[in-house]
Each structure stands twice: as structure tokens, then as C-alpha cells.
MIDOSE-1310 file (N, C-alpha, C; in nm, 2 decimals, decimal comma, always signed):
residues 135
mnkd	+9,64/+8,01/-0,95/+9,49/+7,99/-0,94/+9,44/+7,89/-0,87; +9,33/+7,89/-0,82/+9,24/+7,78/-0,73/+9,19/+7,72/-0,87; +9,21/+7,62/-0,85/+9,16/+7,50/-0,94/+9,00/+7,47/-0,94; +8,95/+7,49/-0,79/+8,80/+7,44/-0,77/+8,75/+7,57/-0,73
pygh	+8,67/+7,62/-0,84/+8,63/+7,78/-0,79/+8,47/+7,73/-0,72; +8,40/+7,63/-0,71/+8,26/+7,58/-0,67/+8,32/+7,58/-0,49; +8,43/+7,51/-0,49/+8,51/+7,49/-0,38/+8,50/+7,62/-0,27; +8,58/+7,70/-0,33/+8,62/+7,84/-0,26/+8,45/+7,90/-0,27
lata	+8,37/+7,89/-0,35/+8,26/+7,95/-0,34/+8,18/+7,88/-0,22; +8,19/+7,79/-0,20/+8,14/+7,71/-0,10/+8,21/+7,76/+0,05; +8,32/+7,77/+0,03/+8,39/+7,80/+0,18/+8,35/+7,96/+0,21; +8,35/+8,04/+0,11/+8,30/+8,19/+0,14/+8,13/+8,19/+0,18
lqss	+8,06/+8,09/+0,10/+7,91/+8,09/+0,18/+7,92/+8,07/+0,30; +7,98/+7,96/+0,33/+7,98/+7,89/+0,44/+8,05/+7,99/+0,56; +8,14/+8,07/+0,56/+8,19/+8,16/+0,64/+8,10/+8,27/+0,65; +8,02/+8,34/+0,55/+7,95/+8,41/+0,56/+7,82/+8,40/+0,63
fhkh	+7,74/+8,26/+0,61/+7,67/+8,22/+0,70/+7,69/+8,20/+0,87; +7,80/+8,16/+0,89/+7,85/+8,16/+1,00/+7,87/+8,28/+1,11; +7,92/+8,38/+1,01/+7,93/+8,52/+1,08/+7,79/+8,57/+1,08; +7,73/+8,58/+1,01/+7,54/+8,61/+1,02/+7,49/+8,57/+1,09
tkqa	+7,49/+8,43/+1,12/+7,43/+8,33/+1,24/+7,48/+8,41/+1,34; +7,61/+8,39/+1,38/+7,68/+8,44/+1,51/+7,61/+8,56/+1,54; +7,62/+8,65/+1,47/+7,57/+8,81/+1,50/+7,43/+8,79/+1,54; +7,33/+8,75/+1,44/+7,19/+8,73/+1,48/+7,16/+8,67/+1,60
lsgv	+7,26/+8,59/+1,68/+7,23/+8,54/+1,79/+7,27/+8,54/+1,88; +7,38/+8,63/+1,89/+7,47/+8,70/+1,96/+7,36/+8,77/+2,07; +7,40/+8,78/+2,22/+7,32/+8,86/+2,29/+7,16/+8,78/+2,32; +7,12/+8,69/+2,24/+7,01/+8,64/+2,25/+6,98/+8,52/+2,34
gavl	+6,87/+8,53/+2,44/+6,83/+8,37/+2,51/+6,82/+8,43/+2,62; +6,78/+8,31/+2,68/+6,78/+8,30/+2,85/+6,90/+8,25/+2,93; +6,93/+8,35/+3,03/+7,02/+8,31/+3,14/+6,97/+8,32/+3,28; +7,02/+8,23/+3,34/+7,00/+8,24/+3,49/+7,08/+8,39/+3,57
gtit	+7,03/+8,40/+3,69/+7,13/+8,54/+3,69/+7,05/+8,50/+3,89; +7,11/+8,61/+3,96/+7,07/+8,64/+4,09/+7,08/+8,79/+4,13; +6,97/+8,82/+4,21/+6,92/+8,94/+4,22/+7,00/+8,98/+4,32; +7,06/+9,12/+4,31/+7,15/+9,13/+4,43/+7,10/+9,29/+4,50
stgl	+7,18/+9,35/+4,59/+7,12/+9,45/+4,66/+7,09/+9,57/+4,59; +7,17/+9,57/+4,48/+7,21/+9,68/+4,40/+7,16/+9,67/+4,27; +7,11/+9,57/+4,24/+7,11/+9,50/+4,09/+7,09/+9,36/+4,04; +7,14/+9,31/+3,94/+7,09/+9,20/+3,87/+7,26/+9,13/+3,83
kldd	+7,28/+9,03/+3,86/+7,41/+8,93/+3,85/+7,39/+8,86/+3,76; +7,40/+8,84/+3,60/+7,39/+8,74/+3,55/+7,50/+8,66/+3,55; +7,48/+8,52/+3,48/+7,57/+8,39/+3,54/+7,68/+8,40/+3,40; +7,65/+8,44/+3,31/+7,74/+8,47/+3,20/+7,81/+8,59/+3,14
fkhe	+7,78/+8,70/+3,27/+7,85/+8,81/+3,28/+7,90/+8,86/+3,38; +8,01/+8,93/+3,33/+8,07/+8,94/+3,44/+8,05/+9,08/+3,58; +7,97/+9,17/+3,49/+7,96/+9,31/+3,54/+7,80/+9,29/+3,60; +7,78/+9,38/+3,70/+7,65/+9,36/+3,76/+7,56/+9,47/+3,69
lqdy	+7,44/+9,41/+3,67/+7,35/+9,57/+3,59/+7,25/+9,59/+3,71; +7,24/+9,74/+3,70/+7,16/+9,80/+3,75/+7,06/+9,84/+3,69; +7,04/+9,85/+3,55/+6,93/+9,90/+3,49/+6,86/+9,77/+3,42; +6,77/+9,69/+3,48/+6,73/+9,59/+3,41/+6,58/+9,58/+3,42
lvae	+6,49/+9,52/+3,33/+6,36/+9,51/+3,34/+6,31/+9,40/+3,42; +6,18/+9,40/+3,47/+6,10/+9,28/+3,52/+5,96/+9,28/+3,49; +5,93/+9,11/+3,41/+5,79/+9,12/+3,36/+5,70/+9,13/+3,50; +5,57/+9,19/+3,43/+5,45/+9,19/+3,51/+5,36/+9,13/+3,43
lpgl	+5,28/+9,08/+3,51/+5,20/+8,94/+3,46/+5,03/+9,00/+3,42; +4,97/+9,11/+3,36/+4,85/+9,14/+3,40/+4,72/+9,04/+3,34; +4,62/+9,04/+3,38/+4,50/+8,95/+3,34/+4,41/+8,91/+3,47; +4,35/+8,80/+3,41/+4,23/+8,78/+3,53/+4,26/+8,67/+3,62
lsvp	+4,24/+8,70/+3,74/+4,26/+8,56/+3,84/+4,15/+8,53/+3,88; +4,11/+8,40/+3,85/+4,03/+8,31/+3,91/+4,05/+8,23/+4,08; +3,98/+8,26/+4,13/+3,98/+8,23/+4,29/+3,86/+8,13/+4,32; +3,91/+7,99/+4,36/+3,84/+7,93/+4,41/+3,76/+7,93/+4,55
rhmy	+3,66/+7,89/+4,56/+3,58/+7,92/+4,72/+3,67/+7,86/+4,84; +3,70/+7,97/+4,92/+3,77/+7,92/+5,03/+3,73/+7,97/+5,16; +3,83/+7,94/+5,25/+3,80/+7,97/+5,38/+3,87/+8,06/+5,49; +3,83/+8,18/+5,53/+3,94/+8,23/+5,61/+3,88/+8,16/+5,78
kgts	+4,00/+8,15/+5,87/+3,94/+8,16/+5,97/+4,00/+8,26/+6,07; +3,95/+8,30/+6,18/+4,02/+8,42/+6,27/+3,94/+8,43/+6,38; +3,94/+8,55/+6,44/+3,85/+8,60/+6,56/+3,80/+8,73/+6,53; +3,68/+8,74/+6,57/+3,65/+8,85/+6,61/+3,64/+8,95/+6,72
tave	+3,62/+9,07/+6,71/+3,63/+9,16/+6,84/+3,54/+9,27/+6,83; +3,46/+9,32/+6,91/+3,37/+9,43/+6,90/+3,49/+9,56/+7,02; +3,50/+9,64/+6,95/+3,57/+9,71/+7,07/+3,51/+9,79/+7,14; +3,38/+9,88/+7,09/+3,29/+9,94/+7,14/+3,12/+9,92/+7,16
senw	+3,12/+9,77/+7,22/+2,98/+9,72/+7,24/+2,97/+9,69/+7,37; +2,87/+9,70/+7,44/+2,83/+9,69/+7,54/+2,81/+9,54/+7,58; +2,74/+9,46/+7,50/+2,75/+9,31/+7,52/+2,86/+9,27/+7,51; +2,96/+9,25/+7,42/+3,10/+9,16/+7,42/+3,16/+9,20/+7,53
egke	+3,19/+9,31/+7,59/+3,29/+9,30/+7,73/+3,40/+9,26/+7,69; +3,46/+9,30/+7,60/+3,60/+9,26/+7,55/+3,63/+9,08/+7,48; +3,51/+9,05/+7,49/+3,54/+8,89/+7,43/+3,57/+8,89/+7,28; +3,61/+8,78/+7,25/+3,67/+8,73/+7,14/+3,56/+8,64/+7,08
lkts	+3,53/+8,61/+6,96/+3,48/+8,52/+6,92/+3,54/+8,47/+6,77; +3,55/+8,31/+6,79/+3,62/+8,24/+6,66/+3,50/+8,25/+6,57; +3,58/+8,27/+6,44/+3,49/+8,30/+6,33/+3,53/+8,22/+6,22; +3,47/+8,15/+6,10/+3,51/+8,16/+5,98/+3,43/+8,21/+5,85
fyig	+3,49/+8,27/+5,79/+3,45/+8,36/+5,66/+3,46/+8,27/+5,57; +3,34/+8,25/+5,49/+3,37/+8,17/+5,35/+3,35/+8,27/+5,24; +3,46/+8,28/+5,14/+3,44/+8,35/+5,02/+3,41/+8,26/+4,89; +3,31/+8,30/+4,85/+3,28/+8,23/+4,71/+3,35/+8,22/+4,59
edel	+3,35/+8,14/+4,50/+3,44/+8,13/+4,39/+3,42/+8,27/+4,31; +3,53/+8,33/+4,29/+3,50/+8,46/+4,19/+3,60/+8,47/+4,08; +3,59/+8,57/+4,03/+3,71/+8,59/+3,92/+3,73/+8,76/+3,94; +3,85/+8,82/+3,99/+3,88/+8,93/+4,00/+3,96/+8,99/+3,84
edvn	+3,92/+9,10/+3,78/+3,95/+9,15/+3,66/+4,04/+9,24/+3,71; +4,15/+9,27/+3,60/+4,27/+9,39/+3,62/+4,35/+9,36/+3,74; +4,39/+9,25/+3,74/+4,47/+9,20/+3,84/+4,58/+9,21/+3,79; +4,70/+9,24/+3,88/+4,85/+9,24/+3,79/+4,96/+9,19/+3,92
lsln	+5,03/+9,08/+3,88/+5,12/+9,00/+3,95/+5,24/+9,07/+3,94; +5,28/+9,13/+3,99/+5,42/+9,22/+4,00/+5,53/+9,15/+4,07; +5,61/+9,10/+3,97/+5,74/+9,02/+4,03/+5,84/+9,11/+4,10; +5,85/+9,22/+4,08/+5,95/+9,30/+4,13/+5,91/+9,31/+4,26
eglk	+5,80/+9,33/+4,32/+5,80/+9,33/+4,45/+5,81/+9,23/+4,54; +5,84/+9,13/+4,47/+5,84/+8,98/+4,55/+6,02/+8,95/+4,57; +6,08/+9,01/+4,48/+6,22/+8,97/+4,45/+6,33/+9,04/+4,55; +6,42/+8,94/+4,64/+6,50/+9,02/+4,74/+6,64/+8,97/+4,71
pgdr	+6,72/+9,00/+4,74/+6,87/+8,97/+4,76/+6,90/+8,83/+4,77; +6,96/+8,76/+4,66/+6,98/+8,64/+4,68/+6,88/+8,56/+4,59; +6,80/+8,59/+4,54/+6,70/+8,51/+4,46/+6,76/+8,49/+4,31; +6,75/+8,39/+4,29/+6,77/+8,33/+4,16/+6,66/+8,36/+4,06
vlav	+6,69/+8,41/+3,94/+6,58/+8,44/+3,85/+6,66/+8,41/+3,70; +6,52/+8,39/+3,63/+6,57/+8,36/+3,45/+6,54/+8,48/+3,43; +6,62/+8,53/+3,33/+6,63/+8,67/+3,24/+6,64/+8,63/+3,08; +6,59/+8,69/+3,02/+6,57/+8,67/+2,86/+6,66/+8,83/+2,81
rvns	+6,76/+8,80/+2,74/+6,81/+8,91/+2,66/+6,71/+8,96/+2,55; +6,66/+9,12/+2,51/+6,61/+9,16/+2,43/+6,68/+9,28/+2,36; +6,60/+9,30/+2,26/+6,66/+9,42/+2,17/+6,81/+9,37/+2,14; +6,87/+9,29/+2,10/+6,98/+9,26/+2,07/+7,09/+9,26/+2,16
gndv	+7,05/+9,22/+2,26/+7,14/+9,19/+2,39/+7,14/+9,33/+2,48; +7,08/+9,46/+2,41/+7,08/+9,53/+2,48/+7,02/+9,57/+2,62; +6,92/+9,49/+2,63/+6,79/+9,49/+2,75/+6,80/+9,36/+2,83; +6,80/+9,35/+2,92/+6,77/+9,22/+3,02/+6,58/+9,22/+3,06
vvvc	+6,51/+9,11/+3,07/+6,42/+9,16/+3,09/+6,43/+9,02/+3,24; +6,38/+9,03/+3,35/+6,36/+8,90/+3,46/+6,22/+8,87/+3,43; +6,20/+8,76/+3,40/+6,07/+8,68/+3,37/+6,01/+8,61/+3,52; +6,13/+8,54/+3,56/+6,04/+8,44/+3,67/+6,14/+8,43/+3,82
kvvn	+6,12/+8,40/+3,92/+6,23/+8,35/+3,98/+6,24/+8,21/+3,98; +6,34/+8,14/+4,00/+6,35/+7,99/+3,99/+6,44/+7,95/+4,13; +6,35/+7,83/+4,15/+6,37/+7,77/+4,29/+6,42/+7,62/+4,24; +6,45/+7,56/+4,34/+6,51/+7,42/+4,35/+6,39/+7,33/+4,32
grg	+6,35/+7,24/+4,21/+6,26/+7,17/+4,17/+6,24/+7,01/+4,29; +6,33/+7,02/+4,39/+6,29/+6,92/+4,50/+6,27/+7,01/+4,64; +6,25/+7,12/+4,63/+6,19/+7,14/+4,77/+6,31/+7,24/+4,84
């Protein structure tokens, strides 16, 4: 018979806590991956995922005052005679409501991404594209 019942209880509790913690955290967390032509390949998972989610960022876009430069032509005008006029268009500061930054439209094969596992690891959400910090 065990002479230290408290030691046995402590060992059983530690084992149980370890098991429950491991189970709660399995499949959770962020991971790097690569967009492929047919899906997403996570760095820590050997199979490619074809069914994954991509984050969209809805919100309000604030645009500072800026200028566009270009040329203007009048196609059907007697006075222009096919001439081009160099012009600048100044756009004032503005806020655009109901804009949606769709990350999925900008991703292409070979792009490195940051993905997060959700729903106990059953789904993967691509959060953003990851680039080298040194340019």
C-alpha cells in the first residue's frame, strides 16, 4: 500500500491538469503558411487545406488630401483636334463608409500568410499576408 496518499493525490491531479490543458490548447494558435494554387499549406501540418477561411476587414476608410496626375483628351471636340492636356486632380480629405478590405482578392500562390486555428482546430482563418521586415 502507498505510504504517501497526498503524494499520490498530487500526482493524479498534476496528470489530470496536464491532460486537460493539452486538450484545451491543441489545435489553437497562430501558424505561418503558404498560399498554393489549390489551397493553403500550413508550416506545421503536412497536408494542404483546400477549405479555409480568409478574414475581411469592414470599416471606415479615412483618405487624406491627395493629387492624381494624368492627361485629358476630348474625343469628339472641334477645338481639341486630338491634343492631350496634362492635368492634376486634387482630391480632398474624405471618409468612405462601408468599405471592405478583402484580403482574399490580393493573395496569390507563394504568398506567406499568418493563419489562426479556430473551432478547436477544425477551421483555419487566414488573417494577413506576412512579408519580410527588411523589405
